[in-house]
C-alpha positions, 0 to 999 in steps of 0.5 A: 584927388582930382589930380590922381584921377586925371593921372590914372586916366592918362596912364590908362590911355597910355597903356591902352594906346600901347596895346592898340599900337602893338595890335594895329600899328601906330598908323592903323590906330585912330583916336576914336579906336583908343577912346572906345577902348578906354570908355571915353568920348574922343573929344574928352581924351584931349583933356588928358592927352594932346595928340596921338603923336604925344602918346607915341612920344611918351611911350617911346621916351619912357622905354628909352629912359628905362633902358638908359637908366638901367644901363647907367646903374649896371655900368656903375656896379663892380660886377664882371662884364659877363654879369653886367651883360647878363643883367642887361639881357634880364632887363630886356626880357623882364621889360618885354614880359612886364610891359610888352606892348610899350616895348613893342611900340618903342621897337616898331613904331618909333619911326613915326615920332615927329621931329625933334622927338624922332632925332632924340629917340634915335640918339638915345638908341645909339647911346644905349647901343654904344654903352652896351657894346662897350661892356662887350668890348671891355669883356673881350679885353678882360678875357671874359668873352670870346674875341668876336666882332662887337657889333655881331655880338651886340645885335645878335643879343638885341635881336634874340631878346627882341623876338621874345615878344612873338613867341613867349607866353607867361604861364606856359612851360617856362617861368620868366626867370627860367626864360631869362636863364635859358636865353642867357645860356644860349647867348653866352655859352651856346648849345655846345657842351 
């Protein structure tokens, strides 16, 4: 029971830290700010977390692992390359909606990671981008996609889904599923009729 409570407290700290880092940035958030948010004394938090750097590492590593593991699963399916790319786009949007603060931290604050975590995170990003690019490249070779520059396609897709965090609000005119469908339509077929 004590372990569960400690795990729950640790997760609360990580969740609230992600929200604060998103709002104020990693550099603008102090451990006192975080302690106030979770209703603990700053000194007590060190029973659950070693440092602010550890919090950032845990958030970034979890998000990177989610993307990489999902990419590996999607690559192994028998789906078309178009369907694999659609699945990755849906993954990005879903994570942004369901775990937006942590995704935002991984997108913006990763540069504050200490070494060797910074190098490891950058390598994980490169590996993910390389895997995603290979799906696009294979889709072009299979005739499923237009013969466009793979880097342009990759970074247009990633940039488009990344900006969802700035303007999408659940409960407005689009459901999460409708948002995914509309973004996929725009990215894979465009406005042309």
